[in-house]
N, CA and C atoms of all chains as a GROMACS GRO file, in nm:
protein
  600
    1MET      N    1  11.845  22.411   2.777
    1MET     CA    2  11.684  22.399   2.733
    1MET      C    3  11.610  22.473   2.857
    2PRO      N    4  11.573  22.591   2.809
    2PRO     CA    5  11.473  22.684   2.938
    2PRO      C    6  11.349  22.594   2.968
    3PRO      N    7  11.264  22.629   3.051
    3PRO     CA    8  11.141  22.599   3.092
    3PRO      C    9  11.054  22.662   2.952
    4GLY      N   10  10.979  22.580   2.900
    4GLY     CA   11  10.918  22.630   2.779
    4GLY      C   12  10.962  22.542   2.659
    5MET      N   13  11.053  22.440   2.666
    5MET     CA   14  11.103  22.361   2.579
    5MET      C   15  11.014  22.312   2.487
    6THR      N   16  11.034  22.352   2.374
    6THR     CA   17  10.955  22.286   2.259
    6THR      C   18  11.004  22.140   2.208
    7LEU      N   19  10.892  22.051   2.156
    7LEU     CA   20  10.941  21.944   2.107
    7LEU      C   21  11.057  21.914   1.993
    8ARG      N   22  11.065  22.039   1.914
    8ARG     CA   23  11.153  22.034   1.840
    8ARG      C   24  11.308  22.047   1.894
    9GLU      N   25  11.308  22.153   1.986
    9GLU     CA   26  11.428  22.164   2.089
    9GLU      C   27  11.439  22.044   2.165
   10PHE      N   28  11.384  21.954   2.207
   10PHE     CA   29  11.403  21.839   2.272
   10PHE      C   30  11.458  21.747   2.160
   11GLN      N   31  11.395  21.739   2.062
   11GLN     CA   32  11.453  21.628   1.946
   11GLN      C   33  11.585  21.676   1.899
   12ARG      N   34  11.634  21.821   1.896
   12ARG     CA   35  11.759  21.860   1.873
   12ARG      C   36  11.883  21.827   1.964
   13GLN      N   37  11.819  21.848   2.088
   13GLN     CA   38  11.902  21.822   2.230
   13GLN      C   39  11.939  21.679   2.233
   14ILE      N   40  11.855  21.594   2.205
   14ILE     CA   41  11.873  21.452   2.199
   14ILE      C   42  11.962  21.408   2.094
   15ASP      N   43  11.951  21.468   1.954
   15ASP     CA   44  12.017  21.442   1.872
   15ASP      C   45  12.188  21.498   1.877
   16ALA      N   46  12.207  21.600   1.937
   16ALA     CA   47  12.330  21.668   1.976
   16ALA      C   48  12.380  21.581   2.077
   17THR      N   49  12.319  21.512   2.186
   17THR     CA   50  12.377  21.439   2.286
   17THR      C   51  12.420  21.292   2.237
   18TYR      N   52  12.324  21.260   2.127
   18TYR     CA   53  12.368  21.098   2.127
   18TYR      C   54  12.347  21.079   1.974
   19GLY      N   55  12.348  21.177   1.884
   19GLY     CA   56  12.296  21.139   1.722
   19GLY      C   57  12.413  21.033   1.680
   20ALA      N   58  12.523  21.081   1.709
   20ALA     CA   59  12.646  21.006   1.619
   20ALA      C   60  12.631  20.868   1.672
   21ARG      N   61  12.614  20.837   1.808
   21ARG     CA   62  12.589  20.693   1.863
   21ARG      C   63  12.506  20.614   1.824
   22ASP      N   64  12.364  20.673   1.810
   22ASP     CA   65  12.239  20.636   1.757
   22ASP      C   66  12.262  20.590   1.608
   23ARG      N   67  12.326  20.676   1.531
   23ARG     CA   68  12.323  20.649   1.396
   23ARG      C   69  12.393  20.531   1.394
   24ALA      N   70  12.546  20.519   1.448
   24ALA     CA   71  12.619  20.401   1.456
   24ALA      C   72  12.546  20.262   1.501
   25ARG      N   73  12.445  20.268   1.586
   25ARG     CA   74  12.368  20.171   1.654
   25ARG      C   75  12.276  20.128   1.536
   26GLY      N   76  12.242  20.207   1.461
   26GLY     CA   77  12.124  20.173   1.389
   26GLY      C   78  11.966  20.175   1.429
   27VAL      N   79  11.876  20.183   1.366
   27VAL     CA   80  11.730  20.159   1.390
   27VAL      C   81  11.694  20.059   1.490
   28ASP      N   82  11.744  19.932   1.462
   28ASP     CA   83  11.657  19.822   1.499
   28ASP      C   84  11.745  19.834   1.668
   29GLY      N   85  11.859  19.866   1.675
   29GLY     CA   86  11.917  19.856   1.811
   29GLY      C   87  11.853  19.964   1.870
   30THR      N   88  11.817  20.048   1.825
   30THR     CA   89  11.769  20.189   1.908
   30THR      C   90  11.620  20.173   1.942
   31PHE      N   91  11.538  20.098   1.852
   31PHE     CA   92  11.417  20.048   1.871
   31PHE      C   93  11.393  19.942   1.996
   32ARG      N   94  11.483  19.866   2.011
   32ARG     CA   95  11.513  19.792   2.124
   32ARG      C   96  11.542  19.850   2.264
   33ARG      N   97  11.614  19.944   2.241
   33ARG     CA   98  11.642  20.028   2.352
   33ARG      C   99  11.519  20.092   2.392
   34LEU      N  100  11.440  20.152   2.307
   34LEU     CA  101  11.319  20.213   2.350
   34LEU      C  102  11.222  20.094   2.426
   35VAL      N  103  11.213  19.978   2.363
   35VAL     CA  104  11.130  19.868   2.430
   35VAL      C  105  11.176  19.842   2.576
   36GLU      N  106  11.327  19.833   2.604
   36GLU     CA  107  11.374  19.844   2.731
   36GLU      C  108  11.312  19.924   2.822
   37GLU      N  109  11.313  20.038   2.783
   37GLU     CA  110  11.254  20.180   2.847
   37GLU      C  111  11.115  20.135   2.904
   38VAL      N  112  11.028  20.100   2.778
   38VAL     CA  113  10.900  20.071   2.815
   38VAL      C  114  10.882  19.975   2.930
   39GLY      N  115  10.960  19.891   2.913
   39GLY     CA  116  10.946  19.775   3.032
   39GLY      C  117  10.985  19.813   3.150
   40GLU      N  118  11.075  19.940   3.154
   40GLU     CA  119  11.123  20.004   3.276
   40GLU      C  120  11.003  20.098   3.335
   41LEU      N  121  10.949  20.129   3.241
   41LEU     CA  122  10.842  20.226   3.274
   41LEU      C  123  10.727  20.150   3.333
   42ALA      N  124  10.715  20.031   3.297
   42ALA     CA  125  10.607  19.942   3.335
   42ALA      C  126  10.625  19.899   3.480
   43ARG      N  127  10.756  19.859   3.533
   43ARG     CA  128  10.809  19.838   3.649
   43ARG      C  129  10.768  19.949   3.734
   44ALA      N  130  10.811  20.065   3.690
   44ALA     CA  131  10.796  20.189   3.753
   44ALA      C  132  10.666  20.208   3.813
   45LEU      N  133  10.567  20.192   3.719
   45LEU     CA  134  10.428  20.201   3.738
   45LEU      C  135  10.389  20.122   3.858
   46ARG      N  136  10.430  20.003   3.865
   46ARG     CA  137  10.406  19.897   3.989
   46ARG      C  138  10.464  19.946   4.100
   47ASP      N  139  10.576  19.988   4.078
   47ASP     CA  140  10.614  20.044   4.209
   47ASP      C  141  10.594  20.157   4.280
   48GLY      N  142  10.543  20.257   4.184
   48GLY     CA  143  10.496  20.386   4.210
   48GLY      C  144  10.573  20.487   4.294
   49ASP      N  145  10.703  20.487   4.267
   49ASP     CA  146  10.777  20.596   4.310
   49ASP      C  147  10.792  20.715   4.218
   50PRO      N  148  10.749  20.833   4.249
   50PRO     CA  149  10.726  20.951   4.176
   50PRO      C  150  10.847  20.983   4.098
   51ARG      N  151  10.969  20.987   4.166
   51ARG     CA  152  11.082  21.022   4.096
   51ARG      C  153  11.152  20.920   3.993
   52THR      N  154  11.109  20.799   4.024
   52THR     CA  155  11.136  20.677   3.922
   52THR      C  156  11.058  20.699   3.800
   53LEU      N  157  10.924  20.733   3.835
   53LEU     CA  158  10.811  20.741   3.706
   53LEU      C  159  10.860  20.863   3.636
   54GLU      N  160  10.913  20.977   3.703
   54GLU     CA  161  10.961  21.088   3.601
   54GLU      C  162  11.069  21.038   3.513
   55GLU      N  163  11.172  20.980   3.590
   55GLU     CA  164  11.297  20.938   3.516
   55GLU      C  165  11.274  20.829   3.400
   56GLU      N  166  11.188  20.734   3.431
   56GLU     CA  167  11.148  20.621   3.323
   56GLU      C  168  11.056  20.704   3.216
   57THR      N  169  10.973  20.779   3.244
   57THR     CA  170  10.916  20.861   3.145
   57THR      C  171  11.010  20.946   3.060
   58SER      N  172  11.090  21.005   3.113
   58SER     CA  173  11.195  21.088   3.045
   58SER      C  174  11.267  21.006   2.922
   59ASP      N  175  11.274  20.849   2.987
   59ASP     CA  176  11.387  20.759   2.893
   59ASP      C  177  11.299  20.754   2.784
   60VAL      N  178  11.174  20.691   2.796
   60VAL     CA  179  11.064  20.655   2.686
   60VAL      C  180  11.071  20.779   2.582
   61LEU      N  181  11.057  20.903   2.646
   61LEU     CA  182  11.037  21.003   2.545
   61LEU      C  183  11.163  21.023   2.460
   62ALA      N  184  11.270  21.019   2.540
   62ALA     CA  185  11.417  21.043   2.456
   62ALA      C  186  11.433  20.927   2.377
   63TRP      N  187  11.392  20.812   2.388
   63TRP     CA  188  11.413  20.696   2.312
   63TRP      C  189  11.319  20.723   2.182
   64THR      N  190  11.212  20.752   2.214
   64THR     CA  191  11.109  20.776   2.093
   64THR      C  192  11.154  20.867   2.001
   65VAL      N  193  11.198  20.971   2.082
   65VAL     CA  194  11.243  21.087   1.985
   65VAL      C  195  11.361  21.049   1.904
   66THR      N  196  11.464  20.949   1.957
   66THR     CA  197  11.589  20.903   1.895
   66THR      C  198  11.516  20.816   1.777
   67VAL      N  199  11.447  20.741   1.794
   67VAL     CA  200  11.394  20.626   1.677
   67VAL      C  201  11.330  20.742   1.572
   68ALA      N  202  11.251  20.840   1.625
   68ALA     CA  203  11.202  20.924   1.524
   68ALA      C  204  11.305  20.995   1.425
   69SER      N  205  11.424  21.046   1.467
   69SER     CA  206  11.548  21.098   1.417
   69SER      C  207  11.597  21.034   1.329
   70LEU      N  208  11.605  20.892   1.347
   70LEU     CA  209  11.669  20.819   1.272
   70LEU      C  210  11.591  20.742   1.128
   71CYS      N  211  11.455  20.794   1.178
   71CYS     CA  212  11.375  20.754   1.034
   71CYS      C  213  11.312  20.877   1.002
   72GLY      N  214  11.361  21.013   1.024
   72GLY     CA  215  11.346  21.096   0.936
   72GLY      C  216  11.198  21.190   0.988
   73VAL      N  217  11.151  21.126   1.117
   73VAL     CA  218  11.056  21.216   1.162
   73VAL      C  219  11.066  21.323   1.236
   74ASP      N  220  11.006  21.416   1.210
   74ASP     CA  221  10.989  21.548   1.277
   74ASP      C  222  10.889  21.527   1.399
   75VAL      N  223  10.948  21.527   1.523
   75VAL     CA  224  10.850  21.496   1.620
   75VAL      C  225  10.757  21.594   1.671
   76GLU      N  226  10.799  21.750   1.636
   76GLU     CA  227  10.688  21.848   1.646
   76GLU      C  228  10.607  21.827   1.521
   77ARG      N  229  10.621  21.792   1.439
   77ARG     CA  230  10.524  21.808   1.322
   77ARG      C  231  10.433  21.689   1.342
   78ALA      N  232  10.497  21.584   1.392
   78ALA     CA  233  10.406  21.438   1.437
   78ALA      C  234  10.307  21.473   1.547
   79ALA      N  235  10.357  21.568   1.636
   79ALA     CA  236  10.275  21.582   1.765
   79ALA      C  237  10.174  21.675   1.694
   80MET      N  238  10.178  21.780   1.606
   80MET     CA  239  10.060  21.849   1.555
   80MET      C  240   9.935  21.765   1.534
   81ARG      N  241   9.974  21.642   1.493
   81ARG     CA  242   9.856  21.544   1.466
   81ARG      C  243   9.742  21.554   1.572
   82TYR      N  244   9.793  21.572   1.674
   82TYR     CA  245   9.698  21.572   1.801
   82TYR      C  246   9.664  21.712   1.844
   83ALA      N  247   9.654  21.805   1.770
   83ALA     CA  248   9.600  21.937   1.799
   83ALA      C  249   9.459  21.929   1.839
   84ASN      N  250   9.371  21.825   1.809
   84ASN     CA  251   9.272  21.795   1.820
   84ASN      C  252   9.278  21.638   1.805
   85CYS      N  253   9.167  21.546   1.831
   85CYS     CA  254   9.162  21.394   1.807
   85CYS      C  255   9.182  21.378   1.664
   86PRO      N  256   9.293  21.308   1.619
   86PRO     CA  257   9.309  21.299   1.493
   86PRO      C  258   9.182  21.204   1.394
   87LYS      N  259   9.099  21.116   1.498
   87LYS     CA  260   9.006  21.058   1.446
   87LYS      C  261   8.839  21.151   1.406
   88CYS      N  262   8.831  21.199   1.520
   88CYS     CA  263   8.686  21.271   1.548
   88CYS      C  264   8.717  21.425   1.503
   89GLY      N  265   8.847  21.474   1.519
   89GLY     CA  266   8.867  21.624   1.509
   89GLY      C  267   8.840  21.703   1.616
   90ALA      N  268   8.781  21.640   1.716
   90ALA     CA  269   8.732  21.743   1.860
   90ALA      C  270   8.826  21.748   1.957
   91THR      N  271   8.780  21.853   2.049
   91THR     CA  272   8.869  21.858   2.161
   91THR      C  273   8.740  21.890   2.266
   92PRO      N  274   8.706  21.829   2.362
   92PRO     CA  275   8.754  21.682   2.406
   92PRO      C  276   8.706  21.570   2.310
   93CYS      N  277   8.758  21.477   2.268
   93CYS     CA  278   8.758  21.360   2.178
   93CYS      C  279   8.608  21.339   2.203
   94ALA      N  280   8.539  21.304   2.075
   94ALA     CA  281   8.390  21.265   2.077
   94ALA      C  282   8.369  21.136   1.989
   95CYS      N  283   8.474  21.055   2.008
   95CYS     CA  284   8.488  20.904   1.923
   95CYS      C  285   8.389  20.828   2.024
   96PRO      N  286   8.318  20.741   1.943
   96PRO     CA  287   8.236  20.658   2.023
   96PRO      C  288   8.284  20.583   2.147
   97HIS      N  289   8.235  20.556   2.237
   97HIS     CA  290   8.297  20.496   2.360
   97HIS      C  291   8.328  20.358   2.292
   98GLY      N  292   8.410  20.280   2.351
   98GLY     CA  293   8.469  20.151   2.299
   98GLY      C  294   8.565  20.142   2.198
   99SER      N  295   8.561  20.276   2.127
   99SER     CA  296   8.661  20.288   2.027
   99SER      C  297   8.813  20.312   2.053
  100SER      N  298   8.831  20.372   2.191
  100SER     CA  299   8.959  20.393   2.252
  100SER      C  300   8.986  20.332   2.383
  101MET      N  301   9.750  22.453   1.862
  101MET     CA  302   9.890  22.450   1.915
  101MET      C  303   9.967  22.499   1.799
  102PRO      N  304  10.024  22.598   1.786
  102PRO     CA  305  10.132  22.670   1.695
  102PRO      C  306  10.232  22.592   1.677
  103PRO      N  307  10.324  22.609   1.571
  103PRO     CA  308  10.448  22.556   1.558
  103PRO      C  309  10.519  22.610   1.692
  104GLY      N  310  10.641  22.536   1.719
  104GLY     CA  311  10.672  22.581   1.861
  104GLY      C  312  10.627  22.526   1.966
  105MET      N  313  10.545  22.429   1.954
  105MET     CA  314  10.483  22.366   2.074
  105MET      C  315  10.558  22.301   2.173
  106THR      N  316  10.536  22.354   2.291
  106THR     CA  317  10.622  22.292   2.388
  106THR      C  318  10.558  22.179   2.448
  107LEU      N  319  10.656  22.081   2.521
  107LEU     CA  320  10.606  21.956   2.580
  107LEU      C  321  10.485  21.967   2.676
  108ARG      N  322  10.514  22.103   2.742
  108ARG     CA  323  10.388  22.120   2.833
  108ARG      C  324  10.249  22.146   2.781
  109GLU      N  325  10.255  22.214   2.670
  109GLU     CA  326  10.145  22.249   2.583
  109GLU      C  327  10.106  22.105   2.519
  110PHE      N  328  10.169  22.014   2.480
  110PHE     CA  329  10.140  21.890   2.433
  110PHE      C  330  10.071  21.798   2.520
  111GLN      N  331  10.135  21.811   2.631
  111GLN     CA  332  10.067  21.726   2.742
  111GLN      C  333   9.908  21.793   2.786
  112ARG      N  334   9.916  21.924   2.795
  112ARG     CA  335   9.786  21.973   2.813
  112ARG      C  336   9.684  21.959   2.735
  113GLN      N  337   9.702  21.958   2.590
  113GLN     CA  338   9.642  21.933   2.481
  113GLN      C  339   9.572  21.780   2.490
  114ILE      N  340   9.676  21.681   2.512
  114ILE     CA  341   9.639  21.550   2.491
  114ILE      C  342   9.517  21.540   2.623
  115ASP      N  343   9.558  21.582   2.744
  115ASP     CA  344   9.453  21.588   2.850
  115ASP      C  345   9.325  21.638   2.823
  116ALA      N  346   9.319  21.783   2.759
  116ALA     CA  347   9.178  21.826   2.723
  116ALA      C  348   9.097  21.746   2.608
  117THR      N  349   9.195  21.672   2.537
  117THR     CA  350   9.110  21.605   2.453
  117THR      C  351   9.077  21.443   2.493
  118TYR      N  352   9.154  21.398   2.567
  118TYR     CA  353   9.150  21.228   2.639
  118TYR      C  354   9.133  21.246   2.771
  119GLY      N  355   9.148  21.318   2.851
  119GLY     CA  356   9.176  21.308   2.995
  119GLY      C  357   9.067  21.231   3.061
  120ALA      N  358   8.945  21.296   3.047
  120ALA     CA  359   8.847  21.210   3.108
  120ALA      C  360   8.821  21.076   3.079
  121ARG      N  361   8.841  21.045   2.957
  121ARG     CA  362   8.839  20.877   2.917
  121ARG      C  363   8.962  20.807   2.984
  122ASP      N  364   9.072  20.897   2.990
  122ASP     CA  365   9.196  20.814   3.016
  122ASP      C  366   9.157  20.795   3.190
  123ARG      N  367   9.113  20.866   3.217
  123ARG     CA  368   9.124  20.866   3.382
  123ARG      C  369   9.004  20.753   3.419
  124ALA      N  370   8.907  20.730   3.344
  124ALA     CA  371   8.793  20.634   3.337
  124ALA      C  372   8.892  20.488   3.314
  125ARG      N  373   8.950  20.503   3.203
  125ARG     CA  374   9.034  20.354   3.169
  125ARG      C  375   9.134  20.319   3.270
  126GLY      N  376   9.204  20.418   3.325
  126GLY     CA  377   9.307  20.365   3.453
  126GLY      C  378   9.437  20.348   3.394
  127VAL      N  379   9.543  20.368   3.460
  127VAL     CA  380   9.675  20.348   3.405
  127VAL      C  381   9.721  20.210   3.345
  128ASP      N  382   9.651  20.110   3.407
  128ASP     CA  383   9.698  19.971   3.362
  128ASP      C  384   9.656  19.955   3.206
  129GLY      N  385   9.516  19.990   3.175
  129GLY     CA  386   9.483  19.991   3.043
  129GLY      C  387   9.549  20.094   2.958
  130THR      N  388   9.567  20.200   2.998
  130THR     CA  389   9.622  20.301   2.924
  130THR      C  390   9.795  20.257   2.866
  131PHE      N  391   9.857  20.199   2.983
  131PHE     CA  392   9.987  20.158   2.934
  131PHE      C  393   9.950  20.036   2.848
  132ARG      N  394   9.864  19.991   2.837
  132ARG     CA  395   9.853  19.872   2.730
  132ARG      C  396   9.849  19.926   2.592
  133ARG      N  397   9.772  20.057   2.608
  133ARG     CA  398   9.760  20.115   2.483
  133ARG      C  399   9.874  20.169   2.426
  134LEU      N  400   9.962  20.218   2.530
  134LEU     CA  401  10.110  20.253   2.479
  134LEU      C  402  10.175  20.148   2.418
  135VAL      N  403  10.161  20.010   2.487
  135VAL     CA  404  10.246  19.892   2.429
  135VAL      C  405  10.194  19.864   2.292
  136GLU      N  406  10.030  19.875   2.254
  136GLU     CA  407  10.011  19.845   2.146
  136GLU      C  408  10.062  19.959   2.031
  137GLU      N  409  10.088  20.071   2.087
  137GLU     CA  410  10.133  20.158   1.975
  137GLU      C  411  10.286  20.160   1.950
  138VAL      N  412  10.356  20.108   2.054
  138VAL     CA  413  10.497  20.073   2.034
  138VAL      C  414  10.491  19.961   1.922
  139GLY      N  415  10.416  19.852   1.946
  139GLY     CA  416  10.399  19.754   1.848
  139GLY      C  417  10.384  19.788   1.695
  140GLU      N  418  10.291  19.879   1.666
  140GLU     CA  419  10.252  19.959   1.540
  140GLU      C  420  10.381  20.024   1.503
  141LEU      N  421  10.448  20.110   1.586
  141LEU     CA  422  10.564  20.166   1.546
  141LEU      C  423  10.689  20.063   1.493
  142ALA      N  424  10.694  19.956   1.569
  142ALA     CA  425  10.787  19.843   1.502
  142ALA      C  426  10.735  19.817   1.381
  143ARG      N  427  10.619  19.771   1.362
  143ARG     CA  428  10.559  19.756   1.207
  143ARG      C  429  10.577  19.869   1.089
  144ALA      N  430  10.542  20.010   1.137
  144ALA     CA  431  10.592  20.101   1.056
  144ALA      C  432  10.737  20.099   1.012
  145LEU      N  433  10.831  20.065   1.105
  145LEU     CA  434  10.962  20.056   1.080
  145LEU      C  435  11.006  19.977   0.968
  146ARG      N  436  10.947  19.855   0.999
  146ARG     CA  437  10.956  19.732   0.885
  146ARG      C  438  10.897  19.799   0.738
  147ASP      N  439  10.810  19.849   0.748
  147ASP     CA  440  10.758  19.888   0.602
  147ASP      C  441  10.812  19.988   0.566
  148GLY      N  442  10.832  20.116   0.649
  148GLY     CA  443  10.930  20.241   0.592
  148GLY      C  444  10.846  20.330   0.539
  149ASP      N  445  10.716  20.332   0.547
  149ASP     CA  446  10.651  20.442   0.479
  149ASP      C  447  10.626  20.579   0.584
  150PRO      N  448  10.716  20.662   0.520
  150PRO     CA  449  10.704  20.804   0.595
  150PRO      C  450  10.617  20.840   0.671
  151ARG      N  451  10.477  20.870   0.595
  151ARG     CA  452  10.351  20.904   0.676
  151ARG      C  453  10.324  20.824   0.757
  152THR      N  454  10.335  20.682   0.764
  152THR     CA  455  10.286  20.605   0.858
  152THR      C  456  10.379  20.616   0.969
  153LEU      N  457  10.529  20.632   0.941
  153LEU     CA  458  10.610  20.656   1.065
  153LEU      C  459  10.589  20.762   1.147
  154GLU      N  460  10.551  20.865   1.068
  154GLU     CA  461  10.504  20.996   1.158
  154GLU      C  462  10.400  20.986   1.225
  155GLU      N  463  10.291  20.909   1.191
  155GLU     CA  464  10.166  20.896   1.272
  155GLU      C  465  10.182  20.784   1.367
  156GLU      N  466  10.252  20.701   1.356
  156GLU     CA  467  10.306  20.588   1.486
  156GLU      C  468  10.380  20.664   1.591
  157THR      N  469  10.468  20.754   1.542
  157THR     CA  470  10.557  20.846   1.641
  157THR      C  471  10.431  20.914   1.713
  158SER      N  472  10.368  20.989   1.632
  158SER     CA  473  10.260  21.066   1.715
  158SER      C  474  10.204  20.983   1.820
  159ASP      N  475  10.164  20.866   1.787
  159ASP     CA  476  10.078  20.783   1.859
  159ASP      C  477  10.149  20.734   1.993
  160VAL      N  478  10.292  20.698   1.991
  160VAL     CA  479  10.347  20.668   2.100
  160VAL      C  480  10.394  20.792   2.190
  161LEU      N  481  10.404  20.905   2.124
  161LEU     CA  482  10.417  21.023   2.203
  161LEU      C  483  10.298  21.040   2.291
  162ALA      N  484  10.184  21.036   2.248
  162ALA     CA  485  10.050  21.075   2.301
  162ALA      C  486  10.027  20.998   2.405
  163TRP      N  487  10.067  20.854   2.360
  163TRP     CA  488  10.026  20.778   2.483
  163TRP      C  489  10.104  20.771   2.601
  164THR      N  490  10.241  20.795   2.578
  164THR     CA  491  10.343  20.834   2.676
  164THR      C  492  10.300  20.928   2.764
  165VAL      N  493  10.270  21.054   2.710
  165VAL     CA  494  10.220  21.154   2.784
  165VAL      C  495  10.081  21.119   2.849
  166THR      N  496   9.998  21.061   2.819
  166THR     CA  497   9.878  21.021   2.882
  166THR      C  498   9.917  20.936   3.006
  167VAL      N  499  10.013  20.846   2.962
  167VAL     CA  500  10.043  20.744   3.083
  167VAL      C  501  10.122  20.848   3.196
  168ALA      N  502  10.192  20.950   3.177
  168ALA     CA  503  10.251  21.044   3.252
  168ALA      C  504  10.149  21.124   3.337
  169SER      N  505  10.056  21.172   3.262
  169SER     CA  506   9.947  21.259   3.338
  169SER      C  507   9.877  21.143   3.425
  170LEU      N  508   9.842  21.052   3.406
  170LEU     CA  509   9.766  20.966   3.501
  170LEU      C  510   9.854  20.935   3.631
  171CYS      N  511  10.000  20.933   3.605
  171CYS     CA  512  10.079  20.915   3.727
  171CYS      C  513  10.152  21.035   3.781
  172GLY      N  514  10.091  21.158   3.742
  172GLY     CA  515  10.137  21.271   3.801
  172GLY      C  516  10.273  21.333   3.754
  173VAL      N  517  10.318  21.296   3.647
  173VAL     CA  518  10.438  21.326   3.588
  173VAL      C  519  10.426  21.442   3.488
  174ASP      N  520  10.485  21.562   3.532
  174ASP     CA  521  10.494  21.665   3.445
  174ASP      C  522  10.616  21.618   3.321
  175VAL      N  523  10.575  21.611   3.168
  175VAL     CA  524  10.648  21.584   3.092
  175VAL      C  525  10.771  21.650   3.045
  176GLU      N  526  10.732  21.797   3.067
  176GLU     CA  527  10.841  21.896   3.026
  176GLU      C  528  10.950  21.900   3.125
  177ARG      N  529  10.915  21.878   3.276
  177ARG     CA  530  11.003  21.871   3.376
  177ARG      C  531  11.102  21.738   3.358
  178ALA      N  532  11.030  21.635   3.322
  178ALA     CA  533  11.113  21.499   3.294
  178ALA      C  534  11.218  21.524   3.184
  179ALA      N  535  11.161  21.582   3.076
  179ALA     CA  536  11.233  21.592   2.961
  179ALA      C  537  11.361  21.684   2.991
  180MET      N  538  11.358  21.772   3.083
  180MET     CA  539  11.488  21.868   3.129
  180MET      C  540  11.586  21.770   3.185
  181ARG      N  541  11.540  21.644   3.216
  181ARG     CA  542  11.664  21.541   3.252
  181ARG      C  543  11.751  21.524   3.139
  182TYR      N  544  11.724  21.549   3.026
  182TYR     CA  545  11.807  21.509   2.896
  182TYR      C  546  11.862  21.645   2.853
  183ALA      N  547  11.856  21.749   2.904
  183ALA     CA  548  11.946  21.890   2.900
  183ALA      C  549  12.078  21.878   2.876
  184ASN      N  550  12.145  21.768   2.912
  184ASN     CA  551  12.256  21.701   2.877
  184ASN      C  552  12.252  21.551   2.929
  185CYS      N  553  12.338  21.470   2.868
  185CYS     CA  554  12.329  21.327   2.886
  185CYS      C  555  12.319  21.316   3.068
  186PRO      N  556  12.208  21.229   3.125
  186PRO     CA  557  12.176  21.241   3.259
  186PRO      C  558  12.286  21.147   3.318
  187LYS      N  559  12.371  21.068   3.261
  187LYS     CA  560  12.475  20.991   3.298
  187LYS      C  561  12.610  21.059   3.321
  188CYS      N  562  12.655  21.120   3.209
  188CYS     CA  563  12.798  21.179   3.231
  188CYS      C  564  12.784  21.330   3.227
  189GLY      N  565  12.657  21.389   3.184
  189GLY     CA  566  12.647  21.541   3.219
  189GLY      C  567  12.699  21.600   3.100
  190ALA      N  568  12.748  21.560   2.976
  190ALA     CA  569  12.788  21.619   2.873
  190ALA      C  570  12.697  21.605   2.756
  191THR      N  571  12.726  21.705   2.670
  191THR     CA  572  12.655  21.710   2.524
  191THR      C  573  12.801  21.733   2.425
  192PRO      N  574  12.818  21.657   2.327
  192PRO     CA  575  12.770  21.518   2.309
  192PRO      C  576  12.810  21.417   2.439
  193CYS      N  577  12.735  21.337   2.444
  193CYS     CA  578  12.749  21.246   2.566
  193CYS      C  579  12.882  21.175   2.546
  194ALA      N  580  12.963  21.143   2.681
  194ALA     CA  581  13.092  21.096   2.676
  194ALA      C  582  13.118  20.979   2.741
  195CYS      N  583  12.978  20.913   2.763
  195CYS     CA  584  12.981  20.751   2.847
  195CYS      C  585  13.089  20.669   2.762
  196PRO      N  586  13.123  20.576   2.851
  196PRO     CA  587  13.205  20.491   2.756
  196PRO      C  588  13.116  20.419   2.666
  197HIS      N  589  13.178  20.380   2.563
  197HIS     CA  590  13.115  20.277   2.477
  197HIS      C  591  13.070  20.169   2.496
  198GLY      N  592  12.960  20.112   2.480
  198GLY     CA  593  12.924  19.976   2.528
  198GLY      C  594  12.818  20.009   2.643
  199SER      N  595  12.826  20.158   2.699
  199SER     CA  596  12.714  20.146   2.820
  199SER      C  597  12.586  20.197   2.758
  200SER      N  598  12.572  20.218   2.617
  200SER     CA  599  12.450  20.260   2.592
  200SER      C  600  12.450  20.199   2.427
   0.00000   0.00000   0.00000
């Protein structure tokens, strides 16, 4: 994956690396792994080490994409929903304060 | 954002849309929002509606990227860690079964 990696390339690479094992594990066990990684990111935020934060971010992204693949979601298409704020349609978001 | 959106473009777009509000909220409140969205993804997995699954996936991705921005993580650089399995270095992953 060269610099400039698209979301679609990332999803394909994760599937090439782990897809067979992910499908064997199933969506519930895979979702649990995502939650584990969210917990590890919480810990990394508390500790504040930049390298660990980068690693835990990559783990959360990878497991999110894996869950997406298992339920048929194209992550690049999903991300396009955020081409502008999906609620107010603006960039920057103009939603009323307190709504987010 | 055209089709072929890179992870870096996605992070920049989220920052352009929400960055000022995210920085005002701070990392802990933003992380809480990520956890809320993970919960909504869990519910979407139970219900199985494809459109809701796509939406909740996009929300988890967006809030993950927001947390990353607030702690100085470049998500594209982070994702490059998964160019192959970060543990065994192979595609497909050749880690012993049971380790993941």
